[in-house]
C-alpha positions in Angstrom: 7.1 23.6 13.1 6.9 24.5 9.4 8.9 24.0 6.3 8.9 26.1 3.1 8.6 23.9 0.0 10.6 25.1 -3.0 9.9 22.8 -5.9 9.0 22.9 -9.6 5.4 23.5 -10.7 3.4 20.5 -11.6 1.1 21.1 -14.6 -1.4 18.9 -16.5 1.0 19.0 -19.4 3.6 17.3 -17.2 1.4 14.3 -16.5 1.4 10.9 -18.2 -1.8 9.8 -20.0 -2.8 7.6 -17.1 -2.2 7.5 -13.3 -0.2 4.3 -13.2 2.3 5.5 -15.7 2.6 8.8 -13.8 3.0 6.8 -10.5 5.8 4.8 -12.1 7.6 8.0 -13.1 7.4 9.4 -9.6 8.2 6.1 -8.0 11.4 5.7 -10.0 12.5 9.2 -8.9 11.6 8.4 -5.3 13.4 5.1 -5.3 16.6 6.8 -6.6 16.6 9.3 -3.7 18.7 8.1 -0.8 16.8 10.4 1.6 13.7 8.3 1.3 13.6 5.0 3.3 11.4 2.3 1.9 9.7 4.3 -1.0 7.1 1.6 -1.3 5.8 2.2 2.3 2.3 3.5 2.2 -0.4 4.3 4.7 -3.5 2.0 4.2 -6.7 3.5 5.6 -9.8 1.3 5.9 -13.1 1.7 7.7 -15.4 -0.6 9.5 -19.1 -0.9 8.4 -20.0 1.6 11.1 -17.6 4.2 9.6 -14.8 4.0 12.2 -11.5 4.4 10.4 -8.1 2.9 11.0 -4.7 3.4 9.4 -1.4 1.5 9.3 1.8 1.5 7.2 2.1 -1.4 4.7 4.6 -2.1 1.9 3.4 -2.0 -1.7 4.6 -5.2 -3.4 3.4 -4.7 -7.0 1.5 -2.3 -9.2 0.3 -2.3 -12.8 -2.7 -1.2 -14.8 -4.9 -3.6 -12.7 -4.1 -1.9 -9.4 -1.8 -1.7 -6.3 -1.1 -4.9 -4.4 -0.1 -5.6 -0.8 -0.3 -8.7 1.3 -1.6 -9.3 4.8 -3.5 -11.7 7.1 -7.1 -11.7 6.1 -8.0 -12.0 9.8 -6.2 -8.8 10.7 -8.1 -5.6 11.4 -7.5 -4.3 7.9 -8.3 -7.7 6.4 -11.6 -7.9 8.2 -12.6 -4.3 7.4 -11.8 -4.7 3.7 -13.9 -7.8 3.6 -16.8 -6.0 5.1 -16.2 -2.6 3.4 -13.9 -2.7 0.3 -13.4 1.0 0.0 -9.8 2.0 0.8 -7.3 4.8 0.6 -3.5 4.5 0.1 -1.1 7.4 0.9 2.5 7.5 -0.2 4.2 10.2 2.0 7.4 11.1 0.1 8.3 14.0 2.4 11.9 14.7 1.3 10.5 15.4 -2.2 7.5 17.4 -0.9 5.3 14.9 -2.7 2.4 12.7 -1.9 0.3 10.3 -3.9 -3.2 9.4 -2.7 -5.0 6.4 -4.2 -8.7 5.8 -3.5 -10.6 2.8 -4.8 -11.9 -0.7 -4.0 -9.9 -3.6 -2.7 -10.3 -7.1 -4.0 -8.5 -10.3 -3.0 -5.7 -11.5 -5.3 -6.0 -15.0 -6.7 -4.5 -17.9 -4.7 -1.9 -18.5 -7.4 -0.7 -14.9 -7.2 -0.5 -15.1 -3.4 1.5 -18.4 -3.4 3.9 -17.0 -6.0 4.6 -13.9 -3.9 4.8 -16.0 -0.6 7.6 -18.1 -2.2 9.7 -14.9 -2.7 9.6 -14.0 1.0 12.6 -14.7 3.3 12.2 -17.9 5.3 11.8 -16.0 8.5 9.0 -13.9 7.1 7.2 -17.0 5.9 7.4 -18.4 9.4 6.3 -15.0 10.9 3.1 -15.2 8.8 2.2 -18.4 10.6 3.4 -17.3 14.0 1.4 -14.0 14.2 -2.4 -14.1 14.5 -2.3 -10.5 13.3 -4.3 -7.9 15.3 -5.3 -10.4 18.1 -4.4 -9.8 21.7 -1.4 -11.9 23.1 -0.1 -12.3 26.6 3.5 -11.4 25.9 6.2 -11.2 23.3 7.6 -14.5 24.7 4.4 -16.2 23.5 5.0 -14.9 20.0 8.6 -16.0 20.0 7.7 -19.4 21.3 5.3 -20.0 18.4 8.0 -18.8 16.0 10.6 -21.2 17.4 8.2 -24.1 17.2 7.6 -23.3 13.6 11.3 -23.0 12.9 11.8 -26.5 14.3 9.0 -27.8 12.2 10.1 -26.0 9.0 13.9 -25.5 9.2 15.8 -23.3 6.7 15.6 -24.9 3.2 12.3 -26.7 3.8 9.3 -25.3 2.0 6.8 -23.5 4.3 3.2 -23.8 3.3 1.2 -20.7 2.7 -1.2 -19.9 5.6 -4.8 -20.3 4.4 -5.8 -17.0 6.0 -2.9 -15.1 4.4 -3.1 -13.4 1.0 -3.1 -10.3 -1.1 -5.4 -7.3 -1.8 -5.4 -5.4 -5.1 -6.6 -1.9 -4.8 -8.4 -1.0 -8.1 -8.2 2.9 -8.2 -11.1 5.1 -9.1 -9.0 8.3 -8.3 -5.3 9.0 -7.9 -4.0 12.4 -6.7 -0.5 13.7 -7.2 0.4 16.3 -4.6 3.5 18.6 -5.0 4.3 21.1 -2.2 5.0 24.7 -2.9 5.8 28.0 -1.1 3.0 29.8 0.8 1.0 26.5 0.8 0.0 27.0 -2.8 0.5 23.4 -3.5 -0.2 21.6 -6.8 -2.9 18.9 -6.5 -3.7 17.1 -9.8 -6.1 14.2 -9.6 -6.9 11.5 -12.1 -10.6 10.4 -12.0 -12.1 7.5 -13.9 -14.3 8.8 -16.7 -17.4 6.6 -16.2 -16.9 2.9 -16.0 -14.3 2.7 -18.8 -10.5 2.9 -18.9 -10.3 6.6 -19.7 -9.2 9.1 -17.1 -9.7 12.8 -16.8 -7.5 15.1 -14.7 -8.8 17.7 -12.2 -6.8 20.4 -10.5 -7.8 20.8 -6.8 -7.4 23.9 -4.7 -4.8 23.3 -2.0 
């Protein structure tokens, strides 16, 4: 099973001065492509202190010069692993465009005000779901989960404000490297990676062999 990629060359001259601006450019193109479902879906990879990795798909909810933000239960596997080991990788797999973006960096918790502000934008059902699911824990059955949800729905009917779970919040991934991958024929892909130049805000771009 193999596909031949026929795309335009990606050169350093094509890139924006910083990776977030370049990400915004590619993200806009991706979001406009009807072949890509949920362009903000990304694979979040974490590792336990003993080095055992784990990955899952999460939705990006915000990005700016400060980093890339997603929300989760801090007691989930990824939440626990990021608390113990903040190094993280994000992968945006935009296959129909033969593109990938890989972000590596450190995760830090968002402020409570930012978490509350985002929680208020979630649909009512999703707010209740954040309470109903003790994420990553073992449960006896789906019926148990649905029973908790129905109990919460009775307590907080539609139109009533749902409090933010204390163990629920955001992570901001502060990047130290961002790679833009463009597929080409004969597996001669373009891989251009922004890397922080020291501890400052400046970035340098490296071309990686495919």
